[in-house]
Every structure is written in structure tokens, then in C-alpha cells.
N, CA, C and O atoms as a Maestro MAE file, in Angstrom:
{
 s_m_m2io_version
 :::
 2.0.0
}

f_m_ct {
 s_m_title
 :::
 protein
 m_atom[136] {
  # First column is atom index #
  i_m_mmod_type
  r_m_x_coord
  r_m_y_coord
  r_m_z_coord
  i_m_residue_number
  s_m_chain_name
  s_m_pdb_residue_name
  s_m_pdb_atom_name
  i_m_atomic_number
  :::
  1 25 -81.598 134.241 -177.282 1 A "MET " " N  " 7
  2 3 -81.899 132.950 -176.692 1 A "MET " " CA " 6
  3 2 -83.198 133.068 -175.890 1 A "MET " " C  " 6
  4 15 -83.367 133.998 -175.101 1 A "MET " " O  " 8
  5 25 -84.095 132.135 -176.095 2 A "LYS " " N  " 7
  6 3 -85.382 132.138 -175.401 2 A "LYS " " CA " 6
  7 2 -85.212 131.625 -173.968 2 A "LYS " " C  " 6
  8 15 -84.553 130.613 -173.735 2 A "LYS " " O  " 8
  9 25 -85.809 132.329 -173.024 3 A "GLN " " N  " 7
  10 3 -85.735 131.946 -171.619 3 A "GLN " " CA " 6
  11 2 -86.777 130.880 -171.318 3 A "GLN " " C  " 6
  12 15 -87.930 130.988 -171.734 3 A "GLN " " O  " 8
  13 25 -86.359 129.851 -170.592 4 A "THR " " N  " 7
  14 3 -87.263 128.782 -170.177 4 A "THR " " CA " 6
  15 2 -87.626 128.968 -168.710 4 A "THR " " C  " 6
  16 15 -86.762 129.227 -167.873 4 A "THR " " O  " 8
  17 25 -88.896 128.835 -168.414 5 A "ILE " " N  " 7
  18 3 -89.378 128.953 -167.036 5 A "ILE " " CA " 6
  19 2 -89.884 127.590 -166.596 5 A "ILE " " C  " 6
  20 15 -90.590 126.909 -167.339 5 A "ILE " " O  " 8
  21 25 -89.521 127.199 -165.386 6 A "CYS " " N  " 7
  22 3 -90.009 125.924 -164.858 6 A "CYS " " CA " 6
  23 2 -90.297 126.072 -163.370 6 A "CYS " " C  " 6
  24 15 -89.918 127.062 -162.745 6 A "CYS " " O  " 8
  25 25 -90.962 125.087 -162.825 7 A "ALA " " N  " 7
  26 3 -91.264 125.048 -161.394 7 A "ALA " " CA " 6
  27 2 -90.653 123.782 -160.808 7 A "ALA " " C  " 6
  28 15 -90.630 122.736 -161.456 7 A "ALA " " O  " 8
  29 25 -90.165 123.884 -159.589 8 A "LEU " " N  " 7
  30 3 -89.615 122.728 -158.886 8 A "LEU " " CA " 6
  31 2 -90.556 122.357 -157.751 8 A "LEU " " C  " 6
  32 15 -91.014 123.222 -157.004 8 A "LEU " " O  " 8
  33 25 -90.838 121.071 -157.628 9 A "TYR " " N  " 7
  34 3 -91.708 120.568 -156.564 9 A "TYR " " CA " 6
  35 2 -90.849 119.737 -155.625 9 A "TYR " " C  " 6
  36 15 -90.212 118.776 -156.057 9 A "TYR " " O  " 8
  37 25 -90.825 120.093 -154.356 10 A "LEU " " N  " 7
  38 3 -90.021 119.390 -153.359 10 A "LEU " " CA " 6
  39 2 -90.937 118.688 -152.379 10 A "LEU " " C  " 6
  40 15 -91.920 119.262 -151.909 10 A "LEU " " O  " 8
  41 25 -90.610 117.443 -152.073 11 A "ARG " " N  " 7
  42 3 -91.414 116.677 -151.120 11 A "ARG " " CA " 6
  43 2 -90.514 115.653 -150.449 11 A "ARG " " C  " 6
  44 15 -89.713 114.990 -151.109 11 A "ARG " " O  " 8
  45 25 -90.647 115.527 -149.143 12 A "VAL " " N  " 7
  46 3 -89.904 114.523 -148.386 12 A "VAL " " CA " 6
  47 2 -90.913 113.658 -147.651 12 A "VAL " " C  " 6
  48 15 -91.699 114.154 -146.844 12 A "VAL " " O  " 8
  49 25 -90.889 112.356 -147.935 13 A "SER " " N  " 7
  50 3 -91.844 111.461 -147.289 13 A "SER " " CA " 6
  51 2 -91.278 110.860 -146.002 13 A "SER " " C  " 6
  52 15 -92.037 110.435 -145.131 13 A "SER " " O  " 8
  53 25 -89.945 110.822 -145.877 14 A "THR " " N  " 7
  54 3 -89.326 110.297 -144.659 14 A "THR " " CA " 6
  55 2 -88.275 111.282 -144.170 14 A "THR " " C  " 6
  56 15 -87.333 111.603 -144.894 14 A "THR " " O  " 8
  57 25 -88.434 111.753 -142.960 15 A "VAL " " N  " 7
  58 3 -87.531 112.756 -142.402 15 A "VAL " " CA " 6
  59 2 -86.251 112.115 -141.872 15 A "VAL " " C  " 6
  60 15 -85.194 112.745 -141.899 15 A "VAL " " O  " 8
  61 25 -86.327 110.893 -141.398 16 A "ASP " " N  " 7
  62 3 -85.200 110.275 -140.695 16 A "ASP " " CA " 6
  63 2 -84.197 109.567 -141.607 16 A "ASP " " C  " 6
  64 15 -83.338 108.839 -141.110 16 A "ASP " " O  " 8
  65 25 -84.280 109.760 -142.930 17 A "GLN " " N  " 7
  66 3 -83.353 109.069 -143.823 17 A "GLN " " CA " 6
  67 2 -82.402 110.029 -144.537 17 A "GLN " " C  " 6
  68 15 -81.925 109.724 -145.630 17 A "GLN " " O  " 8
  69 25 -82.124 111.174 -143.936 18 A "GLY " " N  " 7
  70 3 -81.122 112.090 -144.461 18 A "GLY " " CA " 6
  71 2 -81.581 113.016 -145.578 18 A "GLY " " C  " 6
  72 15 -80.769 113.770 -146.113 18 A "GLY " " O  " 8
  73 25 -82.845 112.982 -145.943 19 A "GLN " " N  " 7
  74 3 -83.351 113.879 -146.982 19 A "GLN " " CA " 6
  75 2 -84.140 115.016 -146.341 19 A "GLN " " C  " 6
  76 15 -84.858 114.824 -145.360 19 A "GLN " " O  " 8
  77 25 -83.992 116.180 -146.909 20 A "ASP " " N  " 7
  78 3 -84.826 117.314 -146.531 20 A "ASP " " CA " 6
  79 2 -85.008 118.192 -147.763 20 A "ASP " " C  " 6
  80 15 -84.316 118.009 -148.765 20 A "ASP " " O  " 8
  81 25 -85.924 119.132 -147.696 21 A "THR " " N  " 7
  82 3 -86.218 119.947 -148.877 21 A "THR " " CA " 6
  83 2 -85.043 120.839 -149.269 21 A "THR " " C  " 6
  84 15 -84.857 121.123 -150.453 21 A "THR " " O  " 8
  85 25 -84.245 121.286 -148.294 22 A "ASP " " N  " 7
  86 3 -83.081 122.118 -148.622 22 A "ASP " " CA " 6
  87 2 -82.081 121.335 -149.468 22 A "ASP " " C  " 6
  88 15 -81.543 121.864 -150.441 22 A "ASP " " O  " 8
  89 25 -81.834 120.087 -149.104 23 A "ASN " " N  " 7
  90 3 -80.919 119.229 -149.850 23 A "ASN " " CA " 6
  91 2 -81.450 118.968 -151.257 23 A "ASN " " C  " 6
  92 15 -80.696 119.030 -152.228 23 A "ASN " " O  " 8
  93 25 -82.730 118.680 -151.367 24 A "GLN " " N  " 7
  94 3 -83.335 118.428 -152.675 24 A "GLN " " CA " 6
  95 2 -83.269 119.671 -153.561 24 A "GLN " " C  " 6
  96 15 -82.962 119.571 -154.748 24 A "GLN " " O  " 8
  97 25 -83.556 120.839 -152.989 25 A "LEU " " N  " 7
  98 3 -83.534 122.076 -153.761 25 A "LEU " " CA " 6
  99 2 -82.138 122.346 -154.306 25 A "LEU " " C  " 6
  100 15 -81.993 122.719 -155.470 25 A "LEU " " O  " 8
  101 25 -81.123 122.167 -153.493 26 A "LEU " " N  " 7
  102 3 -79.749 122.379 -153.935 26 A "LEU " " CA " 6
  103 2 -79.401 121.456 -155.102 26 A "LEU " " C  " 6
  104 15 -78.826 121.900 -156.096 26 A "LEU " " O  " 8
  105 25 -79.746 120.184 -154.986 27 A "GLN " " N  " 7
  106 3 -79.448 119.227 -156.049 27 A "GLN " " CA " 6
  107 2 -80.195 119.569 -157.337 27 A "GLN " " C  " 6
  108 15 -79.620 119.482 -158.422 27 A "GLN " " O  " 8
  109 25 -81.456 119.954 -157.235 28 A "LEU " " N  " 7
  110 3 -82.237 120.296 -158.425 28 A "LEU " " CA " 6
  111 2 -81.728 121.575 -159.089 28 A "LEU " " C  " 6
  112 15 -81.695 121.661 -160.317 28 A "LEU " " O  " 8
  113 25 -81.331 122.564 -158.293 29 A "GLN " " N  " 7
  114 3 -80.795 123.800 -158.861 29 A "GLN " " CA " 6
  115 2 -79.479 123.537 -159.585 29 A "GLN " " C  " 6
  116 15 -79.239 124.093 -160.657 29 A "GLN " " O  " 8
  117 25 -78.626 122.691 -159.005 30 A "GLU " " N  " 7
  118 3 -77.364 122.348 -159.659 30 A "GLU " " CA " 6
  119 2 -77.621 121.626 -160.975 30 A "GLU " " C  " 6
  120 15 -76.928 121.877 -161.961 30 A "GLU " " O  " 8
  121 25 -78.605 120.733 -161.004 31 A "PHE " " N  " 7
  122 3 -78.945 120.020 -162.231 31 A "PHE " " CA " 6
  123 2 -79.448 120.990 -163.301 31 A "PHE " " C  " 6
  124 15 -79.067 120.884 -164.467 31 A "PHE " " O  " 8
  125 25 -80.299 121.929 -162.904 32 A "CYS " " N  " 7
  126 3 -80.865 122.880 -163.866 32 A "CYS " " CA " 6
  127 2 -79.811 123.845 -164.407 32 A "CYS " " C  " 6
  128 15 -79.944 124.336 -165.528 32 A "CYS " " O  " 8
  129 25 -78.780 124.119 -163.637 33 A "ASP " " N  " 7
  130 3 -77.723 125.025 -164.082 33 A "ASP " " CA " 6
  131 2 -76.839 124.406 -165.162 33 A "ASP " " C  " 6
  132 15 -76.124 125.127 -165.858 33 A "ASP " " O  " 8
  133 25 -76.877 123.098 -165.311 34 A "ARG " " N  " 7
  134 3 -76.030 122.440 -166.324 34 A "ARG " " CA " 6
  135 2 -76.488 122.732 -167.719 34 A "ARG " " C  " 6
  136 15 -75.884 122.255 -168.680 34 A "ARG " " O  " 8
  :::
 }
 m_bond[135] {
  # First column is bond index #
  i_m_from
  i_m_to
  i_m_order
  :::
  1 1 2 1
  2 2 3 1
  3 3 4 2
  4 3 5 1
  5 5 6 1
  6 6 7 1
  7 7 8 2
  8 7 9 1
  9 9 10 1
  10 10 11 1
  11 11 12 2
  12 11 13 1
  13 13 14 1
  14 14 15 1
  15 15 16 2
  16 15 17 1
  17 17 18 1
  18 18 19 1
  19 19 20 2
  20 19 21 1
  21 21 22 1
  22 22 23 1
  23 23 24 2
  24 23 25 1
  25 25 26 1
  26 26 27 1
  27 27 28 2
  28 27 29 1
  29 29 30 1
  30 30 31 1
  31 31 32 2
  32 31 33 1
  33 33 34 1
  34 34 35 1
  35 35 36 2
  36 35 37 1
  37 37 38 1
  38 38 39 1
  39 39 40 2
  40 39 41 1
  41 41 42 1
  42 42 43 1
  43 43 44 2
  44 43 45 1
  45 45 46 1
  46 46 47 1
  47 47 48 2
  48 47 49 1
  49 49 50 1
  50 50 51 1
  51 51 52 2
  52 51 53 1
  53 53 54 1
  54 54 55 1
  55 55 56 2
  56 55 57 1
  57 57 58 1
  58 58 59 1
  59 59 60 2
  60 59 61 1
  61 61 62 1
  62 62 63 1
  63 63 64 2
  64 63 65 1
  65 65 66 1
  66 66 67 1
  67 67 68 2
  68 67 69 1
  69 69 70 1
  70 70 71 1
  71 71 72 2
  72 71 73 1
  73 73 74 1
  74 74 75 1
  75 75 76 2
  76 75 77 1
  77 77 78 1
  78 78 79 1
  79 79 80 2
  80 79 81 1
  81 81 82 1
  82 82 83 1
  83 83 84 2
  84 83 85 1
  85 85 86 1
  86 86 87 1
  87 87 88 2
  88 87 89 1
  89 89 90 1
  90 90 91 1
  91 91 92 2
  92 91 93 1
  93 93 94 1
  94 94 95 1
  95 95 96 2
  96 95 97 1
  97 97 98 1
  98 98 99 1
  99 99 100 2
  100 99 101 1
  101 101 102 1
  102 102 103 1
  103 103 104 2
  104 103 105 1
  105 105 106 1
  106 106 107 1
  107 107 108 2
  108 107 109 1
  109 109 110 1
  110 110 111 1
  111 111 112 2
  112 111 113 1
  113 113 114 1
  114 114 115 1
  115 115 116 2
  116 115 117 1
  117 117 118 1
  118 118 119 1
  119 119 120 2
  120 119 121 1
  121 121 122 1
  122 122 123 1
  123 123 124 2
  124 123 125 1
  125 125 126 1
  126 126 127 1
  127 127 128 2
  128 127 129 1
  129 129 130 1
  130 130 131 1
  131 131 132 2
  132 131 133 1
  133 133 134 1
  134 134 135 1
  135 135 136 2
  :::
 }
}
């Protein structure tokens, strides 16, 4: 099986609305694991 390499870009434009880069990274990693 060929290995796929990708990059994840995290950005938060508003800090006070419950988003942060740690939360985004966790969600993106879970999506990629599927």
C-alpha cells in the first residue's frame, strides 16, 4: 500500500468563540484516520 503524505494548516481568526488550534488539530487528525 502506498503511503500518502499531507500537511495540515491550522488557523483561528477568533479566539473568543471556542475554537483553538488544539481543537482543530484533534478534529483534523480524527478525520484523516478514517
